[in-house]
C-alpha positions as CSV (number, residue, x, y, z in Angstrom):
1,M,35.6,-5.3,82.8
2,A,39.0,-3.0,84.0
3,K,38.7,-0.8,86.5
4,K,39.8,2.6,85.5
5,E,43.0,3.4,86.6
6,E,43.8,6.0,89.4
7,L,46.4,8.1,90.1
8,D,47.9,7.7,93.8
9,P,47.9,10.6,95.8
10,E,51.3,11.3,95.6
11,T,51.0,11.7,91.7
12,L,47.9,13.8,92.1
13,A,49.7,16.4,94.6
14,L,52.9,16.4,92.0
15,I,50.1,17.6,89.3
16,H,48.3,20.3,90.9
17,W,51.9,21.6,92.4
18,C,53.2,21.5,89.1
19,I,49.3,23.8,87.7
20,E,50.4,25.7,90.8
21,V,54.0,26.6,89.3
22,E,52.9,27.1,85.6
23,G,50.4,29.9,87.4
24,F,53.7,31.4,88.8
25,L,55.9,31.1,85.4
26,V,52.7,32.9,83.7
27,A,52.9,35.9,86.2
28,G,56.6,36.0,85.9
29,G,56.2,37.1,82.1
30,A,55.6,33.5,80.2
31,T,52.9,32.6,78.1
32,Q,50.6,30.0,79.5
33,A,51.8,27.7,76.3
34,Q,55.6,28.5,77.3
35,A,55.1,27.9,81.1
36,Q,53.3,24.1,80.0
37,E,56.0,23.3,77.8
38,H,58.9,24.3,79.8
39,I,57.3,22.1,82.6
40,E,57.2,19.5,80.2
41,E,60.7,19.8,79.1
42,Q,62.1,20.0,82.8
43,V,60.0,17.6,84.3
44,E,62.6,15.9,85.9
45,W,64.1,19.0,87.3
46,F,60.3,20.2,88.6
47,T,60.1,16.9,90.1
48,D,62.8,16.8,91.9
49,Q,62.2,20.5,93.4
50,F,58.6,19.2,94.9
51,Y,60.5,16.4,96.4
52,D,62.7,18.8,97.8
53,G,59.9,20.7,99.2
54,L,60.1,23.9,97.3
55,T,56.8,25.9,97.3
56,P,55.6,26.5,93.6
57,E,56.6,30.0,93.8
58,E,60.3,28.6,94.9
59,A,60.3,26.6,91.9
60,A,59.0,29.2,89.7
61,K,61.4,31.7,90.7
62,E,64.6,29.3,90.3
63,A,63.3,28.5,86.6
64,L,62.8,32.1,86.0
65,A,66.6,32.7,87.5
């Protein structure tokens, strides 16, 4: 019986961080669909911002700039 694959804590933290970024993008004027699409299209950039220590709000501001 295969064990259900679990995400490691770091991956979970990144996912939750991106969800927070999405909220700030929406607050900045994007629709939820636009915010999700942008994060998906720019996932490497957002991942870099996460590992560089930016807050979700800072990353959203950079993305909206």
